[in-house]
N, C-alpha and C positions, 0 to 999 in steps of 0.2 A: 775371517782370515783372508788375506789377499792373493787375488787370485793371476794367475799372468795376463798379458795382453789381451793375448789371441782369445781367451775366455769375458775377459772383459769387455771387447769387440764383438762376442758372440752372444752373450746375453744383454748387454746394451746396442741394440741396434740404431740407436737415431744417430750413433757415432762412427758407424761402422766406415770403411773407405767411400769417399763418392768419386775420385779423381785417379789418376794417375802419378801422380803426386805425395800421395800418404795424408794427404790433408780429413780431419773425423769433423764432420757436417761444419758449424761458425764455430767450435770450442779448440779445432787443431786436432793433431795429431798427440802434443804435450798435453791436453788438457786431458783428453781421452787416458792417456797412461795416469794421472793423477787418482782416474774413476777407483778409490780401491772400494768402496762398497755401497748400501742403495742410498744410505741418505747421500754420499757423492753425486750419485748419478739423481737423485730428484733433483740435488740442489743444483745439478750443474742443466739441467733437464730448465729448471724453470728461468737460470740465469741467461739460456739461449733461447726461450719462449719469450720474456722480457725484451732480447735486442729484437728480434725478429716481430716484435709491437713496435718497438721502437721506433725501427727503419720504416715499416707499414703506415705508422703515427706521419711521419716525417714527409715519406712518398706523400702521402694524403695534404697536407698540406699545403706543401709546396703546387702537387700539380692544383688545389681548392684557389691559391696565389695568384698563378698564373694565371685562370678561367677570369679570377677576377680584377686582377690588368686588364685579361683579352675585352671582356665584358664592360670594366669601365671606358676604356679609349671608342668600341662602341659605342656606347651612351652619347661620349661625348660629341664622338660625331656624327651623329644622329640631330644630337640639341641643336649644332653648328648648323647642319641640312636644313632644318625646319625654318630656324632662326633667317637664314639666308633667300630661303624658298618664301617666307612671308615678309620677309626688307622691302623694304622701296625700293623700286627702278631708281639708278643715278639719276641726279636732273641732267636735263638737256636744256638747248637754248629753242624758243620759242618767238615766234613773230606776232605781233601784237597789231601789225596792219591794219587786219579786218576784222578785230574783236571787236564787236558793235560794243560788251560792255565797259570797256577801257574807252576813258575819249581821251584826247587830247587835250591841253594847256589853255592852247586856244579854245573849245568848245565844253570844259568841263567848269562849271560857275559855281561847285558845291565846294570849291579849295580857298582853305584863308585866305585873302590877297596880298599877306608878307612873303607866304610860302611861293605861291603861284611864279611875285615877283622876282623870288632869288633863284625858283628851281629857272623860269626864261632866260635869266640874264647867263644861267649854266647850259640849257639849248642855246642860245645865242655864240655862247664860246663855244661851242662844240660843231657846229656848221658854218663858223665864219671860216673865206675860203683862208689862201694864203696868201695873198694880195691887200686883205682886209688885217689879218695876224702878223704880216708884216709894219705895216704904216701905222698900228696899231700898239708899239713897242714889244709884237710876240708875244703875249701873258698867254700862259701854260693854262692848260683848262685845269679848272678843280672836279678832279675825275674818282675825289676821294669821299664821301660824304654822306652824314651819320644822323639817321630820322631819330626823336627821342619826342616821348609822350606818351602818357596814357591808353589802356589797352582800347584799340573799339575805334581811334581816331581818323582811320584810316593814312597810316606810315605806309604800309607796305601798298594797299589804292594808288596811294601815290607815287610811289619809286613805279608803277608797272604806269602810270600818263606820263613821266617822266620819259620811260623808257618809248613812248609812243607819240612820243612828242620828237624825241632823238631820231625815229625812225632806226629803233636798234632793238637788235637780237635780244628777247629777255629773257633770263632765268631765277629762279626762287631757292632759295637755299633752306634749307631745316634743320635745326641740331640734328634731327631724327637719319636725319641723309645718311651719318655719317659717324652718329653716334654707337656703341656698340659696346655687347659683357663684355666682351674679351677683351682681356689688357692688351693694350696696344694696336689692335684692329682697329679705334676710330683714326689714331692717326694715321693709317695707312690709307682707311678712306678716305680722308680730308684731303691725303695728299693728291689722290683721285681725280680729287672735284678740279683740286686746283688747277693738278698739271691737264685736264681735260679743255680746262676755260684757256688757259695758254697755250695748247696747240686749236686752239679751231678759232683762236684773237691770230693768232700767228699764219696761219691756214688765208684766211680772210681780211688784210689787214686794212682793204681799203672799208669793209665795214665796220660798225660800230657796235657795244656791246654793255648788257648792264645786268647787271649780275646783285639780290639783292641776297643778303645774309640776315634772315629774322632773329629775332631771340638771340641777337648776338653776344648777349652778355655771360651765354652760356660756354663761352669760350673766352671771355677776355675778361673774365670778373679782378680785379689787383690779386696778386699774388699770395698776401699776406693771408687774404681771407681765406682762400682754397686752401693752404697748408692748415688756419685756425680750426677750421672747420670739418675737415676730412682730415683719412690716414689710407693708409699702407699705399697699393699701388693704386689705386685708383687718381688721384692728388697728384702721383707721377704722371697718370694719361692722360689729367686736363691739366697740367703745366705744358705738358707735348703737343697737344692741338692748340693752345694758346704760343705759343710758340714755332709752329709750322703756319701758322694765321699770321702775325707777326710779317712773316719773313719771303710767304709766299704775298702779301701785301709790296712789300718792295719789288720782289720776282718779276710783278705786271706791273706795276709802276715805270721799270726800265723796259722790257721788254716788250709787253704789250700796250702804250697808250691809251690805245682803243677802247679798253676796258674800262669801264665806271663801276666802282663798287661802291655798292649801298649796305649802310647797316642802319639793322632797326631794332629798339630797344626799348620796353616801357619802362624803363631804369635811366633817370638822369643819371648824364654823367657829373657832378656836381658831387662835392665833396666827397672825394676815391668811391665815390656809385661805381665806377668801370676804372680800369685799366688805364694805369697813364699814358703809358709806352704806346697801347693802342693808341689812345683820343692823340696820342701825336703825332698819327699815322695818317687822320684826317681831318683837310683842308677844311672842311666846313660841320659844323656841329649843329643843328638845326632843332628847335625845339616844333612838335606839331600837336598844336592847341587844341583844346575845343573846341570843335563846328558855329559857330556864331547865327548869328538868323538868319543871317544870307543862306547861308551855306547850308543849313536846314531844311527852309526853304525850296531853294532848289533842288536838294537831295530826298525829297518829300516826296516831289513832282516828280523826280528819276524811278523813282521806287513804285508809284506809282502807273507807270506805264503797260502794264499787264492789264487795270481795270477794262472793264465794257465801259463804251463812251469816256474816256479818259476826258478831253480836250472840254467836256462838255460838263461834268463832275467838273474842272479845275477850273475853269473859268466860275461856276454858280457859287462856287464855294471859298474866291482865292482872298476874301477877309479871314473867310476861316482860320484857313490852312495858315496865315502867317501869323495868327493869335497863337497858331497853335505852335508854330514854328519858334516865335518867341517864348512860349510857355516852357518848351521844350530848352531853348540855350539857358533860359535860367534855372531851370535843374539842372544843367551840366550835362547833356544827353551827346552821347559819341554815336559816327553812325550805325556803331553796331545796333544800340538802343534802338534808332530810328528804324532799321528793318525790320525790326523784332514786333516792332508795335504796328507797322503795315502789314508784315505779317498775320499779325494774331486780331486784324481789322476783315483780313481776308477771310480769316475762320469762321471770323463771327458772321461775315454775309454768306460763306457758307452753308451755315448751320440755321439761316433765313431759307435760302431756298429749300434744303434736305425737309424741313416740317412747311412746307408749302405756299411760304413766304417770297416768294418771287419779286424780286427789283432789281435796279441797280444797284453799285455802291452807294453806304450814304454817307458820310460825314461823322457821323455817331458814329459808328464801327471803329474810325481812327480816336475819338473822345473817350469813348468807353475803352480803350484799348491803355490809350496814355494812362487814367486814372489806374487801370488795372495796373502798371508794372511800377512793383513800388520802390527801388529803389534806382537811379541810373547809375550808368557808371561814374560818372561823375560827384553824385551824393552819397558815392561808397567813400569816395576820399576824406568829404568836410567829414569835424566833429561833431558827433551826433547834435551837437548845443545850437548847432546851426546852422540841421536842415532846415 
């Protein structure tokens, strides 16, 4: 039996009027008027509950998604703060004038003669007065140098010797100084490095500055090799860094002639090993070879500086030290290899002292350490059948 609407509303309280407009619940007045029996009521109640559940679910998902986005942004901000906290401080210029560990070209005896001669010419040209420059046809100083050679042969060390000989402020830049996990941030950091160099050099135009970019191949790999081996935004960032580097080399050449840029790399520029556009901007590309016997002999004596009775030890073992230097040269030792065996020899001396065998440093420690070194840096480059 169909009941009047007044009775329907009374009998089914879920649809009572809840506002002044006469709407009943979520189904409205028209829906309430359609209720004819208990089955309709139940069906309408289920529909209303489904709508309530759907609305609640949508609200929950919206809140959950908003919370996720907020937390994601918070996490990313925290990661970036942690990265910035542990990041290396920006490189800055330092004076090597009073650094006893860095000799000048005049005092350094462990540098290859050809390299020493070349660097000395650069120093002479940079130090020449205006009268000499005018008299000799106004040659321009070669303030773009690329030193390439195997690991451990002293490229960065020779760059410091050059800077000290020039009485220049020195800065060393590593790829890690501006590299970043965030796309585009590395480019901004590299720009800041160059802007800092440019600002410092322009403010003190009467001073000389030397900047060494170590592992320069990280920023001037050939463009075709970059796109072949990488993908996504990473290779775009590398290409942008390369572009920034090349552009600023030109800017510094024009606006800061008192800055010498030195690049170091383990990769040979031959056979397209490095970007040709970058190579064309370096006036001098010099190979730093493995040290010869004379260089290793002098470096060996220098590394023995801190042992007790050093002068006496060298004097008494001079022939043996020269023979050791010859053997190291034949094995193509790098300066890094030499430093390793000297430090290892000192450890043998320490062992004897700890075990009650206190005595002066012995040559046998050096001999044992040299024999213990299975492969030198140079030997690792040779084919196995030629070692």
